[in-house]
C-alpha positions in Angstrom: 0.1 -0.1 0.0 1.2 3.2 -0.9 1.7 6.5 1.4 -1.6 8.2 -0.4 -3.7 5.1 0.3 -2.8 4.7 3.9 -3.5 8.0 4.2 -6.8 7.8 2.8 -7.3 4.8 5.0 -6.6 6.3 7.8 -8.5 9.5 6.8 -11.5 7.3 7.0 -11.0 5.2 10.0 -10.7 8.3 12.2 -13.4 10.0 10.8 -15.2 6.5 12.2 -13.9 7.0 15.0 -14.8 10.1 15.7 -18.3 9.2 15.5 -19.0 9.5 11.1 -17.9 13.1 10.6 -16.5 13.8 7.3 -12.7 12.6 6.5 -12.4 15.7 4.0 -12.5 17.9 7.0 -9.0 16.9 7.7 -7.7 18.5 4.6 -4.2 18.2 3.7 -3.2 17.7 7.5 -1.7 14.3 6.9 -0.1 15.1 4.3 1.6 18.4 6.2 2.5 15.9 9.1 4.7 13.9 6.8 6.9 17.2 5.7 7.2 18.1 9.2 8.1 14.3 10.4 11.1 14.6 7.7 11.7 18.4 8.3 11.4 19.1 11.8 9.9 22.0 11.2 6.5 23.7 12.3 3.4 23.9 10.3 3.6 26.7 7.8 1.1 29.9 8.3 -0.5 28.3 4.7 -1.4 24.8 6.7 -2.4 26.4 9.6 -5.3 29.0 7.8 -6.0 25.7 6.4 -7.5 24.6 9.8 -9.2 27.3 10.6 -11.1 27.3 7.6 -11.7 23.6 8.2 -12.6 24.5 11.3 -15.6 27.1 10.3 -16.6 24.6 7.9 -16.8 22.0 10.3 -19.1 24.2 12.8 -21.1 25.7 10.1 -21.8 22.1 8.9 -22.9 21.0 13.0 -19.7 18.7 13.6 -19.3 19.0 17.4 -16.2 20.3 18.3 -15.8 17.5 20.4 -15.7 15.5 17.5 -13.5 17.3 15.5 -10.8 17.6 17.8 -11.3 14.1 17.9 -11.1 13.3 14.1 -7.7 15.2 14.3 -5.8 13.7 17.1 -7.5 9.9 16.0 -5.9 10.4 12.2 -2.6 12.3 14.2 -1.7 8.8 16.7 -2.9 6.3 13.7 -0.5 7.5 10.9 2.3 8.0 13.2 3.8 4.8 12.7 3.6 4.5 9.3 5.5 8.1 8.9 8.5 7.5 6.5 11.0 9.0 8.9 9.4 6.9 12.2 9.6 3.8 9.7 12.8 3.8 8.6 14.5 5.3 11.8 17.6 3.4 13.3 17.9 5.2 16.2 15.5 6.6 19.5 16.9 10.0 19.3 15.6 10.2 16.1 12.2 8.8 16.7 12.0 11.1 19.7 12.5 14.3 17.6 10.2 13.5 15.3 7.8 12.6 17.6 8.4 15.6 19.4 7.9 17.7 16.0 4.3 15.8 15.2 3.0 16.6 18.5 3.6 20.0 18.4 1.9 20.3 15.1 -1.2 17.9 15.5 -1.7 20.3 18.4 -1.2 23.7 16.4 -3.6 22.3 14.2 -6.1 21.1 16.6 -6.0 24.5 18.3 -5.8 26.6 14.6 -9.1 24.5 13.5 -10.8 24.8 17.4 -10.1 28.4 16.7 -12.0 28.6 13.5 -15.0 26.5 14.7 -15.4 29.1 17.4 -15.3 32.2 15.3 -17.6 30.6 13.0 -20.3 29.7 16.0 -19.7 33.4 17.4 -20.7 34.6 13.7 -23.4 32.3 13.3 -24.7 33.5 17.2 -24.3 37.0 16.6 -26.2 36.6 12.9 -29.2 35.0 14.8 -29.3 36.9 17.4 -29.6 40.0 15.0 -31.9 38.5 12.6 -34.0 37.8 16.0 -33.7 41.4 17.2 -34.5 42.9 13.9 -37.4 40.2 13.9 -38.7 41.5 17.7 -38.2 45.2 16.4 -40.7 44.3 13.4 -42.7 43.1 15.6 -43.6 45.3 18.4 -42.3 48.4 16.0 -45.3 47.8 14.0 -44.2 49.0 10.6 -43.4 45.8 8.9 -45.1 43.9 6.6 -47.6 41.7 8.2 -47.8 38.8 6.0 -43.7 38.5 6.0 -44.0 38.8 9.8 -46.0 35.7 10.4 -43.4 33.8 7.7 -40.7 34.7 9.8 -42.3 33.9 12.9 -42.1 30.2 12.3 -38.2 30.6 12.3 -38.7 31.8 15.8 -41.3 29.4 17.2 -44.3 31.4 17.1 -47.6 30.5 15.3 -49.0 34.4 14.4 -52.1 32.6 13.4 -53.1 32.2 17.0 -54.0 34.5 19.2 -51.8 36.1 21.6 -51.2 37.5 24.7 -48.4 40.0 25.4 -46.7 40.2 29.0 -44.4 42.9 30.3 -42.6 43.1 32.8 -40.4 46.2 34.4 -37.9 46.4 36.9 -35.7 49.2 39.1 -32.7 47.6 36.6 -33.5 47.7 33.3 -33.8 44.0 31.2 -31.3 43.1 29.0 -31.5 40.3 26.0 -28.5 37.3 27.2 -28.8 37.7 30.8 -29.2 34.9 33.9 -32.9 36.3 34.6 -34.3 36.8 30.9 -33.0 33.2 30.4 -34.7 31.5 33.8 -37.6 33.2 32.3 -37.2 32.2 29.1 -37.1 28.2 30.3 -39.9 29.1 33.0 -42.5 30.4 30.1 -41.6 27.8 27.7 -42.4 25.1 30.0 -45.8 26.1 30.9 -47.1 27.1 27.9 -45.8 23.4 26.9 -42.8 23.8 25.3 -43.9 26.1 22.1 -45.2 28.9 20.7 -43.6 31.8 23.0 -41.5 34.3 22.5 -39.4 36.1 25.1 -36.9 39.0 25.0 -36.2 42.7 25.8 -37.3 46.2 24.1 -36.1 49.5 25.6 -35.3 48.0 29.2 -38.9 46.0 29.2 -39.3 41.9 29.7 -41.1 41.2 26.8 -43.1 37.9 27.1 -45.6 36.4 23.8 -47.9 33.7 25.0 -50.4 31.3 23.6 -54.1 32.9 24.5 -54.9 29.5 25.8 -52.2 29.0 28.1 -51.4 32.6 28.9 -52.8 32.7 33.1 -50.7 29.5 33.9 -47.5 31.2 31.6 -48.2 34.3 33.8 -48.1 33.0 36.9 -44.4 31.0 36.2 -43.3 34.5 34.6 -44.5 36.2 37.7 -42.8 33.6 40.0 -39.5 33.4 38.2 -39.8 37.4 38.9 -40.0 36.8 42.5 -37.5 34.5 42.9 -35.2 36.8 40.9 -35.8 40.1 42.0 -38.2 39.7 45.7 -41.6 40.5 46.4 -40.8 44.4 45.3 -39.8 46.3 42.5 -41.0 45.1 39.7 -44.2 44.8 38.2 -46.0 42.9 34.9 -48.6 44.3 32.5 -50.7 42.4 30.9 -52.3 43.0 27.1 -55.7 41.4 26.1 -55.5 38.6 23.6 -55.6 39.0 19.7 -54.7 37.0 16.6 -51.8 37.6 14.2 -49.4 40.0 14.2 -51.3 43.1 14.4 -52.8 41.4 17.7 -49.4 41.1 18.4 -48.5 44.5 18.4 -52.0 45.8 19.9 -51.5 43.5 23.0 -48.2 45.0 23.7 -49.2 48.5 23.1 -52.3 47.7 25.7 -49.4 45.9 27.9 -46.8 49.0 28.0 -50.1 51.7 28.9 -51.4 49.5 31.8 -47.9 49.1 33.2 -47.4 53.3 32.5 -51.0 53.6 34.0 -50.8 51.5 37.5 -47.1 53.7 37.5 -49.4 57.4 37.2 -52.2 56.0 39.4 -49.9 54.1 42.4 -52.2 51.2 41.9 -50.9 48.3 44.4 -49.9 44.7 43.5 -47.3 43.0 41.2 -50.0 43.1 37.6 -51.5 45.6 35.8 -54.2 44.4 33.6 -55.4 46.3 30.7 -58.9 44.2 30.7 -59.1 46.1 34.8 -58.2 49.7 33.4 -60.3 50.1 30.6 -62.1 53.0 32.7 -58.5 55.1 32.9 -58.7 54.5 29.4 -61.6 56.4 28.9 -60.9 59.3 31.0 -57.9 59.8 29.2 -59.2 59.5 25.6 -61.3 62.9 26.3 -58.0 65.1 27.9 -59.7 68.5 27.5 -63.0 66.8 29.3 -60.7 65.6 32.1 -58.2 68.7 31.8 -61.4 71.0 32.5 -62.5 68.6 35.6 -59.4 69.1 37.0 -59.2 72.5 36.8 -62.8 73.5 37.9 -63.0 71.4 40.7 -59.1 70.9 42.1 -58.0 74.5 41.0 -59.0 76.1 44.3 -57.2 73.5 46.5 -53.4 74.7 45.0 -54.5 78.0 47.5 -54.6 75.7 50.8 -51.5 76.1 53.0 -49.0 73.6 51.8 -50.7 73.3 48.4 -53.1 70.8 46.8 -50.9 67.4 47.1 -51.6 66.4 50.7 -55.4 67.2 49.6 -55.6 65.1 47.2 -54.3 61.9 48.7 -56.6 62.5 51.6 -59.5 62.3 49.2 -58.3 59.3 47.4 -57.8 57.4 50.3 -61.0 58.3 51.6 -62.4 57.2 48.4 -60.2 54.2 48.8 -61.5 53.2 51.9 -65.2 53.7 51.3 -65.3 56.7 53.2 -64.3 55.8 56.2 -62.8 58.5 58.3 -60.9 56.9 60.6 -59.9 54.2 58.0 -58.5 56.8 55.9 -56.4 58.4 59.0 -54.7 54.7 59.4 -53.8 54.8 55.8 -52.4 58.1 56.1 -51.0 57.8 59.4 -52.5 60.9 60.3 -55.2 61.6 63.3 -58.7 61.8 62.6 -58.9 65.2 63.4 -56.7 66.0 60.7 -58.5 64.0 57.8 -61.8 66.0 59.5 -60.1 69.3 58.6 -58.7 68.2 55.7 -62.1 67.2 54.2 -63.7 69.5 55.8 -61.5 72.3 54.0 -61.8 70.6 50.8 -65.4 71.0 50.5 -65.2 74.8 51.3 -62.6 75.1 48.6 -64.2 73.4 46.1 -68.5 73.1 46.9 -68.1 69.5 46.5 -68.5 67.5 50.1 -66.6 64.6 50.3 -69.1 63.2 52.9 -72.1 63.5 50.0 -72.0 60.1 47.9 -72.6 62.2 44.4 -69.9 64.5 45.3 -67.3 62.5 46.2 -68.2 60.4 42.9 -66.9 64.1 41.1 -64.0 64.7 43.8 -62.7 60.8 43.1 -63.0 61.1 39.0 -61.1 64.5 39.5 -58.3 62.9 41.4 -58.3 60.0 39.4 -57.3 62.5 36.7 -55.2 64.4 38.3 -53.1 61.2 38.6 -53.4 60.5 35.1 -52.4 64.0 34.2 -49.6 64.2 37.1 -51.2 67.5 38.5 -50.8 69.8 39.7 -47.0 69.0 39.5 -46.8 69.1 35.4 -48.6 72.2 35.2 -46.4 73.7 37.7 -43.3 72.8 35.8 
């Protein structure tokens, strides 16, 4: 058997031992080892460049790095004893010197192939991340072609033909892709939804989850449980939109979820969840800004003349409404004396002409106070 036949047979045997990978991933490695054995020189730069290219090819072809390394090392030890320089050696020193040269060359070849492999994998990851980010931006940006989004969504595990719910979380620290908490949420959401039709990502510092409508409740519970374990009980909130079908529906639910977070923050609502369906009455107020502004100006502006400004009186009105007009409960909530609360309520009645103790007047005052919170009044007007 001539050396060319031996080389090819060695490559095939090494490829089989490495799990059945393509033997051509060795390139000219075995020929290069023959030259190294006869000259004692290191692998030339062109040979190392070829190994890097072969490593990249292996990564693109889905070959595991361990199998690639196994291919090169298996081929090296198989060909070693058949190298002409070793076979024809007459003394131990020659065999030792050839062995050192071949080992150095094998090490350099494996390192170069691994370098090319890892570079190709990093490029593939960046390319995938870029494609995913572009898809997310198009999906939640509202400017992309709907039909094209539906086709692209399958690549990311979404079936936009069905209805989806958007859950959007905010926390004291912005959420960022490729961080442990995002990975934990992604795993929890995937398990809770049955393993598919979900997308977890970040956008503008918010954690954004696209969830199948049929499993939305249980999936949101898993999302919240993960946030509690990672962030504690406070400092975060989840906004939830309603279920809608299609790519346009995802965008609509996303906007509702974000609006719910915004409203909950502005109104100072308790609890970690803000559901858009529960906040529709506030949306009604916001839709007619002229009317709510007129109501605030007419009913609440007189409170700005009070000593200390309108804020203490507004907080008292809000607590009084929240506790069903119970003065003692309002005082406990505000950590005030009952006499102080009574004085403030009387002062409100005197300044506005609306008596908080009367149900009809209390409704007008409560609506005006809600509007003030939504419009950030009076702070916004003072700014």
